[in-house]
PDBQT receptor file of N, H, CA, C and O in Angstrom, charges set to zero:
ATOM      1  N   MET A   1     118.932  87.898 113.914  1.00  0.00    +0.000 N 
ATOM      2  CA  MET A   1     119.769  86.713 113.906  1.00  0.00    +0.000 C 
ATOM      3  C   MET A   1     120.643  86.750 112.663  1.00  0.00    +0.000 C 
ATOM      4  O   MET A   1     120.180  87.118 111.583  1.00  0.00    +0.000 OA
ATOM      5  N   THR A   2     121.883  86.376 112.812  1.00  0.00    +0.000 N 
ATOM      6  H   THR A   2     122.259  86.078 113.689  1.00  0.00    +0.000 HD
ATOM      7  CA  THR A   2     122.800  86.380 111.673  1.00  0.00    +0.000 C 
ATOM      8  C   THR A   2     123.380  84.993 111.469  1.00  0.00    +0.000 C 
ATOM      9  O   THR A   2     123.485  84.203 112.407  1.00  0.00    +0.000 OA
ATOM     10  N   ALA A   3     123.752  84.711 110.239  1.00  0.00    +0.000 N 
ATOM     11  H   ALA A   3     123.667  85.353 109.477  1.00  0.00    +0.000 HD
ATOM     12  CA  ALA A   3     124.410  83.449 109.928  1.00  0.00    +0.000 C 
ATOM     13  C   ALA A   3     125.862  83.528 110.357  1.00  0.00    +0.000 C 
ATOM     14  O   ALA A   3     126.448  84.609 110.423  1.00  0.00    +0.000 OA
ATOM     15  N   GLU A   4     126.430  82.381 110.645  1.00  0.00    +0.000 N 
ATOM     16  H   GLU A   4     125.954  81.503 110.591  1.00  0.00    +0.000 HD
ATOM     17  CA  GLU A   4     127.833  82.362 111.058  1.00  0.00    +0.000 C 
ATOM     18  C   GLU A   4     128.710  82.951 109.958  1.00  0.00    +0.000 C 
ATOM     19  O   GLU A   4     128.551  82.615 108.784  1.00  0.00    +0.000 OA
ATOM     20  N   GLY A   5     129.638  83.832 110.340  1.00  0.00    +0.000 N 
ATOM     21  H   GLY A   5     129.767  84.104 111.293  1.00  0.00    +0.000 HD
ATOM     22  CA  GLY A   5     130.523  84.448 109.374  1.00  0.00    +0.000 C 
ATOM     23  C   GLY A   5     129.978  85.717 108.747  1.00  0.00    +0.000 C 
ATOM     24  O   GLY A   5     130.690  86.391 108.003  1.00  0.00    +0.000 OA
ATOM     25  N   SER A   6     128.739  86.053 109.031  1.00  0.00    +0.000 N 
ATOM     26  H   SER A   6     128.161  85.505 109.636  1.00  0.00    +0.000 HD
ATOM     27  CA  SER A   6     128.186  87.277 108.456  1.00  0.00    +0.000 C 
ATOM     28  C   SER A   6     128.314  88.423 109.458  1.00  0.00    +0.000 C 
ATOM     29  O   SER A   6     128.639  88.211 110.626  1.00  0.00    +0.000 OA
ATOM     30  N   ARG A   7     128.056  89.621 108.986  1.00  0.00    +0.000 N 
ATOM     31  H   ARG A   7     127.791  89.793 108.037  1.00  0.00    +0.000 HD
ATOM     32  CA  ARG A   7     128.104  90.782 109.858  1.00  0.00    +0.000 C 
ATOM     33  C   ARG A   7     126.936  90.761 110.826  1.00  0.00    +0.000 C 
ATOM     34  O   ARG A   7     125.854  90.287 110.481  1.00  0.00    +0.000 OA
ATOM     35  N   PRO A   8     127.143  91.272 112.038  1.00  0.00    +0.000 N 
ATOM     36  CA  PRO A   8     126.021  91.347 112.981  1.00  0.00    +0.000 C 
ATOM     37  C   PRO A   8     124.996  92.356 112.496  1.00  0.00    +0.000 C 
ATOM     38  O   PRO A   8     125.333  93.312 111.797  1.00  0.00    +0.000 OA
ATOM     39  N   GLU A   9     123.762  92.141 112.864  1.00  0.00    +0.000 N 
ATOM     40  H   GLU A   9     123.488  91.364 113.431  1.00  0.00    +0.000 HD
ATOM     41  CA  GLU A   9     122.704  93.075 112.500  1.00  0.00    +0.000 C 
ATOM     42  C   GLU A   9     122.983  94.421 113.150  1.00  0.00    +0.000 C 
ATOM     43  O   GLU A   9     123.436  94.471 114.294  1.00  0.00    +0.000 OA
ATOM     44  N   PRO A  10     122.722  95.510 112.441  1.00  0.00    +0.000 N 
ATOM     45  CA  PRO A  10     122.972  96.831 113.017  1.00  0.00    +0.000 C 
ATOM     46  C   PRO A  10     122.135  97.077 114.262  1.00  0.00    +0.000 C 
ATOM     47  O   PRO A  10     120.974  96.675 114.337  1.00  0.00    +0.000 OA
ATOM     48  N   LEU A  11     122.740  97.741 115.235  1.00  0.00    +0.000 N 
ATOM     49  H   LEU A  11     123.684  98.067 115.174  1.00  0.00    +0.000 HD
ATOM     50  CA  LEU A  11     122.000  98.158 116.418  1.00  0.00    +0.000 C 
ATOM     51  C   LEU A  11     121.265  99.460 116.159  1.00  0.00    +0.000 C 
ATOM     52  O   LEU A  11     120.232  99.740 116.766  1.00  0.00    +0.000 OA
ATOM     53  N   PHE A  12     121.819 100.257 115.240  1.00  0.00    +0.000 N 
ATOM     54  H   PHE A  12     122.658 100.030 114.746  1.00  0.00    +0.000 HD
ATOM     55  CA  PHE A  12     121.175 101.520 114.902  1.00  0.00    +0.000 C 
ATOM     56  C   PHE A  12     121.591 101.950 113.499  1.00  0.00    +0.000 C 
ATOM     57  O   PHE A  12     122.535 101.411 112.921  1.00  0.00    +0.000 OA
ATOM     58  N   SER A  13     120.874 102.923 112.970  1.00  0.00    +0.000 N 
ATOM     59  H   SER A  13     120.107 103.361 113.439  1.00  0.00    +0.000 HD
ATOM     60  CA  SER A  13     121.181 103.493 111.660  1.00  0.00    +0.000 C 
ATOM     61  C   SER A  13     121.570 104.949 111.828  1.00  0.00    +0.000 C 
ATOM     62  O   SER A  13     120.984 105.674 112.632  1.00  0.00    +0.000 OA
ATOM     63  N   VAL A  14     122.563 105.368 111.063  1.00  0.00    +0.000 N 
ATOM     64  H   VAL A  14     123.039 104.779 110.410  1.00  0.00    +0.000 HD
ATOM     65  CA  VAL A  14     122.950 106.770 110.989  1.00  0.00    +0.000 C 
ATOM     66  C   VAL A  14     122.362 107.292 109.684  1.00  0.00    +0.000 C 
ATOM     67  O   VAL A  14     122.713 106.812 108.606  1.00  0.00    +0.000 OA
ATOM     68  N   VAL A  15     121.469 108.274 109.780  1.00  0.00    +0.000 N 
ATOM     69  H   VAL A  15     121.184 108.664 110.656  1.00  0.00    +0.000 HD
ATOM     70  CA  VAL A  15     120.837 108.852 108.597  1.00  0.00    +0.000 C 
ATOM     71  C   VAL A  15     121.461 110.219 108.355  1.00  0.00    +0.000 C 
ATOM     72  O   VAL A  15     121.442 111.082 109.232  1.00  0.00    +0.000 OA
ATOM     73  N   ILE A  16     122.015 110.413 107.161  1.00  0.00    +0.000 N 
ATOM     74  H   ILE A  16     122.031 109.712 106.448  1.00  0.00    +0.000 HD
ATOM     75  CA  ILE A  16     122.697 111.654 106.831  1.00  0.00    +0.000 C 
ATOM     76  C   ILE A  16     121.980 112.306 105.645  1.00  0.00    +0.000 C 
ATOM     77  O   ILE A  16     122.127 111.853 104.510  1.00  0.00    +0.000 OA
ATOM     78  N   PRO A  17     121.209 113.361 105.900  1.00  0.00    +0.000 N 
ATOM     79  CA  PRO A  17     120.633 114.106 104.779  1.00  0.00    +0.000 C 
ATOM     80  C   PRO A  17     121.691 115.050 104.210  1.00  0.00    +0.000 C 
ATOM     81  O   PRO A  17     122.494 115.607 104.959  1.00  0.00    +0.000 OA
ATOM     82  N   THR A  18     121.695 115.231 102.896  1.00  0.00    +0.000 N 
ATOM     83  H   THR A  18     121.043 114.778 102.287  1.00  0.00    +0.000 HD
ATOM     84  CA  THR A  18     122.702 116.104 102.292  1.00  0.00    +0.000 C 
ATOM     85  C   THR A  18     122.163 116.770 101.043  1.00  0.00    +0.000 C 
ATOM     86  O   THR A  18     121.251 116.267 100.388  1.00  0.00    +0.000 OA
ATOM     87  N   TYR A  19     122.746 117.907 100.731  1.00  0.00    +0.000 N 
ATOM     88  H   TYR A  19     123.487 118.316 101.263  1.00  0.00    +0.000 HD
ATOM     89  CA  TYR A  19     122.442 118.630  99.498  1.00  0.00    +0.000 C 
ATOM     90  C   TYR A  19     123.648 119.493  99.143  1.00  0.00    +0.000 C 
ATOM     91  O   TYR A  19     124.015 120.392  99.899  1.00  0.00    +0.000 OA
ATOM     92  N   GLN A  20     124.259 119.224  98.004  1.00  0.00    +0.000 N 
ATOM     93  H   GLN A  20     123.961 118.493  97.390  1.00  0.00    +0.000 HD
ATOM     94  CA  GLN A  20     125.374 120.005  97.490  1.00  0.00    +0.000 C 
ATOM     95  C   GLN A  20     126.560 120.073  98.459  1.00  0.00    +0.000 C 
ATOM     96  O   GLN A  20     127.194 121.121  98.576  1.00  0.00    +0.000 OA
ATOM     97  N   ARG A  21     126.861 118.996  99.140  1.00  0.00    +0.000 N 
ATOM     98  H   ARG A  21     126.346 118.144  99.045  1.00  0.00    +0.000 HD
ATOM     99  CA  ARG A  21     127.944 118.994 100.131  1.00  0.00    +0.000 C 
ATOM    100  C   ARG A  21     128.815 117.749  99.991  1.00  0.00    +0.000 C 
ATOM    101  O   ARG A  21     129.065 117.058 100.979  1.00  0.00    +0.000 OA
ATOM    102  N   ALA A  22     129.271 117.462  98.800  1.00  0.00    +0.000 N 
ATOM    103  H   ALA A  22     129.068 118.024  97.998  1.00  0.00    +0.000 HD
ATOM    104  CA  ALA A  22     130.042 116.234  98.554  1.00  0.00    +0.000 C 
ATOM    105  C   ALA A  22     131.273 116.131  99.454  1.00  0.00    +0.000 C 
ATOM    106  O   ALA A  22     131.507 115.087 100.064  1.00  0.00    +0.000 OA
ATOM    107  N   ASP A  23     132.052 117.196  99.541  1.00  0.00    +0.000 N 
ATOM    108  H   ASP A  23     131.862 118.043  99.045  1.00  0.00    +0.000 HD
ATOM    109  CA  ASP A  23     133.285 117.136 100.351  1.00  0.00    +0.000 C 
ATOM    110  C   ASP A  23     132.983 116.946 101.829  1.00  0.00    +0.000 C 
ATOM    111  O   ASP A  23     133.632 116.144 102.500  1.00  0.00    +0.000 OA
ATOM    112  N   THR A  24     132.006 117.677 102.333  1.00  0.00    +0.000 N 
ATOM    113  H   THR A  24     131.479 118.328 101.787  1.00  0.00    +0.000 HD
ATOM    114  CA  THR A  24     131.634 117.550 103.743  1.00  0.00    +0.000 C 
ATOM    115  C   THR A  24     131.089 116.166 104.033  1.00  0.00    +0.000 C 
ATOM    116  O   THR A  24     131.387 115.590 105.080  1.00  0.00    +0.000 OA
ATOM    117  N   LEU A  25     130.302 115.628 103.129  1.00  0.00    +0.000 N 
ATOM    118  H   LEU A  25     130.061 116.095 102.279  1.00  0.00    +0.000 HD
ATOM    119  CA  LEU A  25     129.737 114.295 103.309  1.00  0.00    +0.000 C 
ATOM    120  C   LEU A  25     130.840 113.252 103.426  1.00  0.00    +0.000 C 
ATOM    121  O   LEU A  25     130.766 112.374 104.285  1.00  0.00    +0.000 OA
ATOM    122  N   ILE A  26     131.845 113.333 102.590  1.00  0.00    +0.000 N 
ATOM    123  H   ILE A  26     131.905 114.047 101.892  1.00  0.00    +0.000 HD
ATOM    124  CA  ILE A  26     132.949 112.375 102.654  1.00  0.00    +0.000 C 
ATOM    125  C   ILE A  26     133.686 112.496 103.979  1.00  0.00    +0.000 C 
ATOM    126  O   ILE A  26     134.098 111.485 104.548  1.00  0.00    +0.000 OA
ATOM    127  N   GLN A  27     133.858 113.707 104.477  1.00  0.00    +0.000 N 
ATOM    128  H   GLN A  27     133.524 114.528 104.014  1.00  0.00    +0.000 HD
ATOM    129  CA  GLN A  27     134.498 113.904 105.783  1.00  0.00    +0.000 C 
ATOM    130  C   GLN A  27     133.671 113.246 106.893  1.00  0.00    +0.000 C 
ATOM    131  O   GLN A  27     134.226 112.618 107.794  1.00  0.00    +0.000 OA
ATOM    132  N   VAL A  28     132.358 113.390 106.824  1.00  0.00    +0.000 N 
ATOM    133  H   VAL A  28     131.907 113.900 106.092  1.00  0.00    +0.000 HD
ATOM    134  CA  VAL A  28     131.483 112.770 107.832  1.00  0.00    +0.000 C 
ATOM    135  C   VAL A  28     131.592 111.251 107.760  1.00  0.00    +0.000 C 
ATOM    136  O   VAL A  28     131.724 110.587 108.789  1.00  0.00    +0.000 OA
ATOM    137  N   LEU A  29     131.539 110.707 106.564  1.00  0.00    +0.000 N 
ATOM    138  H   LEU A  29     131.432 111.246 105.729  1.00  0.00    +0.000 HD
ATOM    139  CA  LEU A  29     131.643 109.253 106.409  1.00  0.00    +0.000 C 
ATOM    140  C   LEU A  29     133.000 108.739 106.897  1.00  0.00    +0.000 C 
ATOM    141  O   LEU A  29     133.077 107.701 107.556  1.00  0.00    +0.000 OA
ATOM    142  N   ASP A  30     134.066 109.470 106.570  1.00  0.00    +0.000 N 
ATOM    143  H   ASP A  30     134.003 110.313 106.035  1.00  0.00    +0.000 HD
ATOM    144  CA  ASP A  30     135.392 109.086 107.064  1.00  0.00    +0.000 C 
ATOM    145  C   ASP A  30     135.418 109.125 108.597  1.00  0.00    +0.000 C 
ATOM    146  O   ASP A  30     135.995 108.243 109.233  1.00  0.00    +0.000 OA
ATOM    147  N   GLY A  31     134.797 110.143 109.181  1.00  0.00    +0.000 N 
ATOM    148  H   GLY A  31     134.328 110.859 108.665  1.00  0.00    +0.000 HD
ATOM    149  CA  GLY A  31     134.758 110.273 110.637  1.00  0.00    +0.000 C 
ATOM    150  C   GLY A  31     134.064 109.096 111.305  1.00  0.00    +0.000 C 
ATOM    151  O   GLY A  31     134.478 108.655 112.377  1.00  0.00    +0.000 OA
ATOM    152  N   LEU A  32     133.017 108.589 110.682  1.00  0.00    +0.000 N 
ATOM    153  H   LEU A  32     132.680 108.947 109.811  1.00  0.00    +0.000 HD
ATOM    154  CA  LEU A  32     132.334 107.421 111.252  1.00  0.00    +0.000 C 
ATOM    155  C   LEU A  32     133.279 106.221 111.320  1.00  0.00    +0.000 C 
ATOM    156  O   LEU A  32     133.156 105.379 112.209  1.00  0.00    +0.000 OA
ATOM    157  N   GLY A  33     134.210 106.149 110.390  1.00  0.00    +0.000 N 
ATOM    158  H   GLY A  33     134.310 106.834 109.668  1.00  0.00    +0.000 HD
ATOM    159  CA  GLY A  33     135.148 105.036 110.352  1.00  0.00    +0.000 C 
ATOM    160  C   GLY A  33     136.274 105.125 111.366  1.00  0.00    +0.000 C 
ATOM    161  O   GLY A  33     137.037 104.171 111.516  1.00  0.00    +0.000 OA
ATOM    162  N   THR A  34     136.396 106.243 112.064  1.00  0.00    +0.000 N 
ATOM    163  H   THR A  34     135.775 107.018 111.942  1.00  0.00    +0.000 HD
ATOM    164  CA  THR A  34     137.488 106.396 113.025  1.00  0.00    +0.000 C 
ATOM    165  C   THR A  34     137.112 105.967 114.432  1.00  0.00    +0.000 C 
ATOM    166  O   THR A  34     137.922 106.087 115.351  1.00  0.00    +0.000 OA
ATOM    167  N   GLN A  35     135.916 105.478 114.613  1.00  0.00    +0.000 N 
ATOM    168  H   GLN A  35     135.257 105.381 113.866  1.00  0.00    +0.000 HD
ATOM    169  CA  GLN A  35     135.479 105.064 115.943  1.00  0.00    +0.000 C 
ATOM    170  C   GLN A  35     136.245 103.824 116.388  1.00  0.00    +0.000 C 
ATOM    171  O   GLN A  35     136.571 102.956 115.578  1.00  0.00    +0.000 OA
ATOM    172  N   ASN A  36     136.524 103.756 117.674  1.00  0.00    +0.000 N 
ATOM    173  H   ASN A  36     136.259 104.461 118.331  1.00  0.00    +0.000 HD
ATOM    174  CA  ASN A  36     137.149 102.562 118.241  1.00  0.00    +0.000 C 
ATOM    175  C   ASN A  36     136.055 101.604 118.673  1.00  0.00    +0.000 C 
ATOM    176  O   ASN A  36     135.197 101.950 119.485  1.00  0.00    +0.000 OA
ATOM    177  N   THR A  37     136.092 100.406 118.129  1.00  0.00    +0.000 N 
ATOM    178  H   THR A  37     136.789 100.126 117.469  1.00  0.00    +0.000 HD
ATOM    179  CA  THR A  37     135.121  99.342 118.426  1.00  0.00    +0.000 C 
ATOM    180  C   THR A  37     133.679  99.851 118.495  1.00  0.00    +0.000 C 
ATOM    181  O   THR A  37     133.031  99.736 119.535  1.00  0.00    +0.000 OA
ATOM    182  N   PRO A  38     133.175 100.412 117.391  1.00  0.00    +0.000 N 
ATOM    183  CA  PRO A  38     131.790 100.882 117.397  1.00  0.00    +0.000 C 
ATOM    184  C   PRO A  38     130.817  99.705 117.391  1.00  0.00    +0.000 C 
ATOM    185  O   PRO A  38     131.157  98.623 116.911  1.00  0.00    +0.000 OA
ATOM    186  N   PRO A  39     129.621  99.906 117.919  1.00  0.00    +0.000 N 
ATOM    187  CA  PRO A  39     128.609  98.866 117.790  1.00  0.00    +0.000 C 
ATOM    188  C   PRO A  39     128.197  98.755 116.322  1.00  0.00    +0.000 C 
ATOM    189  O   PRO A  39     128.435  99.682 115.548  1.00  0.00    +0.000 OA
ATOM    190  N   PRO A  40     127.594  97.654 115.934  1.00  0.00    +0.000 N 
ATOM    191  CA  PRO A  40     127.184  97.507 114.530  1.00  0.00    +0.000 C 
ATOM    192  C   PRO A  40     126.178  98.595 114.152  1.00  0.00    +0.000 C 
ATOM    193  O   PRO A  40     125.199  98.830 114.861  1.00  0.00    +0.000 OA
ATOM    194  N   PHE A  41     126.436  99.245 113.035  1.00  0.00    +0.000 N 
ATOM    195  H   PHE A  41     127.231  99.055 112.459  1.00  0.00    +0.000 HD
ATOM    196  CA  PHE A  41     125.520 100.275 112.558  1.00  0.00    +0.000 C 
ATOM    197  C   PHE A  41     125.521 100.270 111.036  1.00  0.00    +0.000 C 
ATOM    198  O   PHE A  41     126.440  99.754 110.400  1.00  0.00    +0.000 OA
ATOM    199  N   ASP A  42     124.482 100.851 110.470  1.00  0.00    +0.000 N 
ATOM    200  H   ASP A  42     123.735 101.270 110.986  1.00  0.00    +0.000 HD
ATOM    201  CA  ASP A  42     124.481 101.078 109.037  1.00  0.00    +0.000 C 
ATOM    202  C   ASP A  42     124.301 102.564 108.788  1.00  0.00    +0.000 C 
ATOM    203  O   ASP A  42     123.888 103.314 109.672  1.00  0.00    +0.000 OA
ATOM    204  N   VAL A  43     124.616 102.969 107.581  1.00  0.00    +0.000 N 
ATOM    205  H   VAL A  43     124.952 102.360 106.863  1.00  0.00    +0.000 HD
ATOM    206  CA  VAL A  43     124.563 104.386 107.220  1.00  0.00    +0.000 C 
ATOM    207  C   VAL A  43     123.628 104.537 106.028  1.00  0.00    +0.000 C 
ATOM    208  O   VAL A  43     123.734 103.812 105.038  1.00  0.00    +0.000 OA
ATOM    209  N   VAL A  44     122.710 105.492 106.142  1.00  0.00    +0.000 N 
ATOM    210  H   VAL A  44     122.624 106.080 106.946  1.00  0.00    +0.000 HD
ATOM    211  CA  VAL A  44     121.790 105.822 105.061  1.00  0.00    +0.000 C 
ATOM    212  C   VAL A  44     122.047 107.277 104.685  1.00  0.00    +0.000 C 
ATOM    213  O   VAL A  44     121.906 108.173 105.518  1.00  0.00    +0.000 OA
ATOM    214  N   VAL A  45     122.423 107.509 103.431  1.00  0.00    +0.000 N 
ATOM    215  H   VAL A  45     122.538 106.781 102.755  1.00  0.00    +0.000 HD
ATOM    216  CA  VAL A  45     122.629 108.873 102.954  1.00  0.00    +0.000 C 
ATOM    217  C   VAL A  45     121.442 109.238 102.078  1.00  0.00    +0.000 C 
ATOM    218  O   VAL A  45     121.097 108.511 101.146  1.00  0.00    +0.000 OA
ATOM    219  N   VAL A  46     120.820 110.368 102.382  1.00  0.00    +0.000 N 
ATOM    220  H   VAL A  46     121.100 110.959 103.139  1.00  0.00    +0.000 HD
ATOM    221  CA  VAL A  46     119.682 110.855 101.611  1.00  0.00    +0.000 C 
ATOM    222  C   VAL A  46     120.117 112.131 100.912  1.00  0.00    +0.000 C 
ATOM    223  O   VAL A  46     120.325 113.161 101.553  1.00  0.00    +0.000 OA
ATOM    224  N   ASP A  47     120.253 112.059  99.598  1.00  0.00    +0.000 N 
ATOM    225  H   ASP A  47     120.084 111.223  99.077  1.00  0.00    +0.000 HD
ATOM    226  CA  ASP A  47     120.674 113.210  98.800  1.00  0.00    +0.000 C 
ATOM    227  C   ASP A  47     119.433 113.854  98.189  1.00  0.00    +0.000 C 
ATOM    228  O   ASP A  47     118.675 113.205  97.468  1.00  0.00    +0.000 OA
ATOM    229  N   ASP A  48     119.237 115.119  98.481  1.00  0.00    +0.000 N 
ATOM    230  H   ASP A  48     119.853 115.646  99.067  1.00  0.00    +0.000 HD
ATOM    231  CA  ASP A  48     118.041 115.833  98.027  1.00  0.00    +0.000 C 
ATOM    232  C   ASP A  48     118.278 116.524  96.683  1.00  0.00    +0.000 C 
ATOM    233  O   ASP A  48     118.086 117.733  96.551  1.00  0.00    +0.000 OA
ATOM    234  N   GLY A  49     118.696 115.744  95.699  1.00  0.00    +0.000 N 
ATOM    235  H   GLY A  49     118.852 114.762  95.807  1.00  0.00    +0.000 HD
ATOM    236  CA  GLY A  49     118.823 116.263  94.348  1.00  0.00    +0.000 C 
ATOM    237  C   GLY A  49     120.053 117.100  94.073  1.00  0.00    +0.000 C 
ATOM    238  O   GLY A  49     120.005 118.012  93.248  1.00  0.00    +0.000 OA
ATOM    239  N   SER A  50     121.146 116.814  94.742  1.00  0.00    +0.000 N 
ATOM    240  H   SER A  50     121.185 116.073  95.413  1.00  0.00    +0.000 HD
ATOM    241  CA  SER A  50     122.375 117.575  94.515  1.00  0.00    +0.000 C 
ATOM    242  C   SER A  50     122.780 117.531  93.054  1.00  0.00    +0.000 C 
ATOM    243  O   SER A  50     122.581 116.531  92.364  1.00  0.00    +0.000 OA
ATOM    244  N   ARG A  51     123.354 118.640  92.596  1.00  0.00    +0.000 N 
ATOM    245  H   ARG A  51     123.516 119.452  93.156  1.00  0.00    +0.000 HD
ATOM    246  CA  ARG A  51     123.844 118.719  91.226  1.00  0.00    +0.000 C 
ATOM    247  C   ARG A  51     125.364 118.785  91.189  1.00  0.00    +0.000 C 
ATOM    248  O   ARG A  51     125.963 118.954  90.127  1.00  0.00    +0.000 OA
ATOM    249  N   ASP A  52     125.979 118.651  92.352  1.00  0.00    +0.000 N 
ATOM    250  H   ASP A  52     125.492 118.513  93.215  1.00  0.00    +0.000 HD
ATOM    251  CA  ASP A  52     127.440 118.599  92.401  1.00  0.00    +0.000 C 
ATOM    252  C   ASP A  52     127.859 117.133  92.250  1.00  0.00    +0.000 C 
ATOM    253  O   ASP A  52     127.105 116.331  91.700  1.00  0.00    +0.000 OA
ATOM    254  N   ALA A  53     129.001 116.791  92.713  1.00  0.00    +0.000 N 
ATOM    255  H   ALA A  53     129.614 117.442  93.160  1.00  0.00    +0.000 HD
ATOM    256  CA  ALA A  53     129.542 115.431  92.532  1.00  0.00    +0.000 C 
ATOM    257  C   ALA A  53     129.126 114.455  93.630  1.00  0.00    +0.000 C 
ATOM    258  O   ALA A  53     129.735 113.394  93.765  1.00  0.00    +0.000 OA
ATOM    259  N   THR A  54     128.109 114.789  94.414  1.00  0.00    +0.000 N 
ATOM    260  H   THR A  54     127.614 115.651  94.304  1.00  0.00    +0.000 HD
ATOM    261  CA  THR A  54     127.724 113.945  95.550  1.00  0.00    +0.000 C 
ATOM    262  C   THR A  54     127.448 112.506  95.137  1.00  0.00    +0.000 C 
ATOM    263  O   THR A  54     128.016 111.587  95.728  1.00  0.00    +0.000 OA
ATOM    264  N   ALA A  55     126.606 112.284  94.156  1.00  0.00    +0.000 N 
ATOM    265  H   ALA A  55     126.144 113.030  93.677  1.00  0.00    +0.000 HD
ATOM    266  CA  ALA A  55     126.248 110.915  93.751  1.00  0.00    +0.000 C 
ATOM    267  C   ALA A  55     127.473 110.144  93.269  1.00  0.00    +0.000 C 
ATOM    268  O   ALA A  55     127.659 108.981  93.625  1.00  0.00    +0.000 OA
ATOM    269  N   ASP A  56     128.300 110.792  92.465  1.00  0.00    +0.000 N 
ATOM    270  H   ASP A  56     128.148 111.737  92.176  1.00  0.00    +0.000 HD
ATOM    271  CA  ASP A  56     129.514 110.123  91.968  1.00  0.00    +0.000 C 
ATOM    272  C   ASP A  56     130.458 109.772  93.101  1.00  0.00    +0.000 C 
ATOM    273  O   ASP A  56     131.015 108.674  93.130  1.00  0.00    +0.000 OA
ATOM    274  N   ARG A  57     130.641 110.683  94.025  1.00  0.00    +0.000 N 
ATOM    275  H   ARG A  57     130.188 111.575  94.002  1.00  0.00    +0.000 HD
ATOM    276  CA  ARG A  57     131.544 110.442  95.161  1.00  0.00    +0.000 C 
ATOM    277  C   ARG A  57     131.030 109.287  96.016  1.00  0.00    +0.000 C 
ATOM    278  O   ARG A  57     131.819 108.468  96.486  1.00  0.00    +0.000 OA
ATOM    279  N   LEU A  58     129.721 109.216  96.220  1.00  0.00    +0.000 N 
ATOM    280  H   LEU A  58     129.080 109.882  95.838  1.00  0.00    +0.000 HD
ATOM    281  CA  LEU A  58     129.157 108.121  97.016  1.00  0.00    +0.000 C 
ATOM    282  C   LEU A  58     129.308 106.778  96.315  1.00  0.00    +0.000 C 
ATOM    283  O   LEU A  58     129.590 105.769  96.961  1.00  0.00    +0.000 OA
ATOM    284  N   ARG A  59     129.126 106.758  95.020  1.00  0.00    +0.000 N 
ATOM    285  H   ARG A  59     128.896 107.578  94.494  1.00  0.00    +0.000 HD
ATOM    286  CA  ARG A  59     129.287 105.502  94.272  1.00  0.00    +0.000 C 
ATOM    287  C   ARG A  59     130.719 104.974  94.401  1.00  0.00    +0.000 C 
ATOM    288  O   ARG A  59     130.933 103.764  94.460  1.00  0.00    +0.000 OA
ATOM    289  N   GLU A  60     131.682 105.872  94.443  1.00  0.00    +0.000 N 
ATOM    290  H   GLU A  60     131.508 106.855  94.395  1.00  0.00    +0.000 HD
ATOM    291  CA  GLU A  60     133.095 105.492  94.531  1.00  0.00    +0.000 C 
ATOM    292  C   GLU A  60     133.552 105.199  95.954  1.00  0.00    +0.000 C 
ATOM    293  O   GLU A  60     134.574 104.539  96.143  1.00  0.00    +0.000 OA
ATOM    294  N   TYR A  61     132.825 105.669  96.949  1.00  0.00    +0.000 N 
ATOM    295  H   TYR A  61     131.995 106.205  96.796  1.00  0.00    +0.000 HD
ATOM    296  CA  TYR A  61     133.249 105.583  98.345  1.00  0.00    +0.000 C 
ATOM    297  C   TYR A  61     133.178 104.147  98.843  1.00  0.00    +0.000 C 
ATOM    298  O   TYR A  61     132.186 103.453  98.619  1.00  0.00    +0.000 OA
ATOM    299  N   ARG A  62     134.224 103.709  99.513  1.00  0.00    +0.000 N 
ATOM    300  H   ARG A  62     135.030 104.272  99.695  1.00  0.00    +0.000 HD
ATOM    301  CA  ARG A  62     134.265 102.373 100.126  1.00  0.00    +0.000 C 
ATOM    302  C   ARG A  62     134.595 102.536 101.594  1.00  0.00    +0.000 C 
ATOM    303  O   ARG A  62     135.703 102.925 101.963  1.00  0.00    +0.000 OA
ATOM    304  N   ALA A  63     133.632 102.237 102.407  1.00  0.00    +0.000 N 
ATOM    305  H   ALA A  63     132.731 101.921 102.108  1.00  0.00    +0.000 HD
ATOM    306  CA  ALA A  63     133.814 102.380 103.860  1.00  0.00    +0.000 C 
ATOM    307  C   ALA A  63     134.316 101.072 104.460  1.00  0.00    +0.000 C 
ATOM    308  O   ALA A  63     134.016  99.987 103.962  1.00  0.00    +0.000 OA
ATOM    309  N   ALA A  64     135.071 101.196 105.519  1.00  0.00    +0.000 N 
ATOM    310  H   ALA A  64     135.314 102.077 105.923  1.00  0.00    +0.000 HD
ATOM    311  CA  ALA A  64     135.559 100.002 106.221  1.00  0.00    +0.000 C 
ATOM    312  C   ALA A  64     134.479  99.430 107.134  1.00  0.00    +0.000 C 
ATOM    313  O   ALA A  64     134.614  98.312 107.632  1.00  0.00    +0.000 OA
ATOM    314  N   TYR A  65     133.433 100.172 107.350  1.00  0.00    +0.000 N 
ATOM    315  H   TYR A  65     133.323 101.080 106.946  1.00  0.00    +0.000 HD
ATOM    316  CA  TYR A  65     132.364  99.720 108.246  1.00  0.00    +0.000 C 
ATOM    317  C   TYR A  65     131.181  99.177 107.505  1.00  0.00    +0.000 C 
ATOM    318  O   TYR A  65     130.203  98.758 108.125  1.00  0.00    +0.000 OA
TER     319      TYR A  65
């Protein structure tokens, strides 16, 4: 149940495991945003200790969904 004016509860979660793939991860996240009228969903990114810019890129990323 959601309050009026809030986002609907997600119907499903997209879980994205990643390691050392910052650029590819951003492409995947951007791709999720190109869907036409998608059902409500949330995204969980699991980073397995990347030492590249993955964490920084995720902190800066702003999705429309």
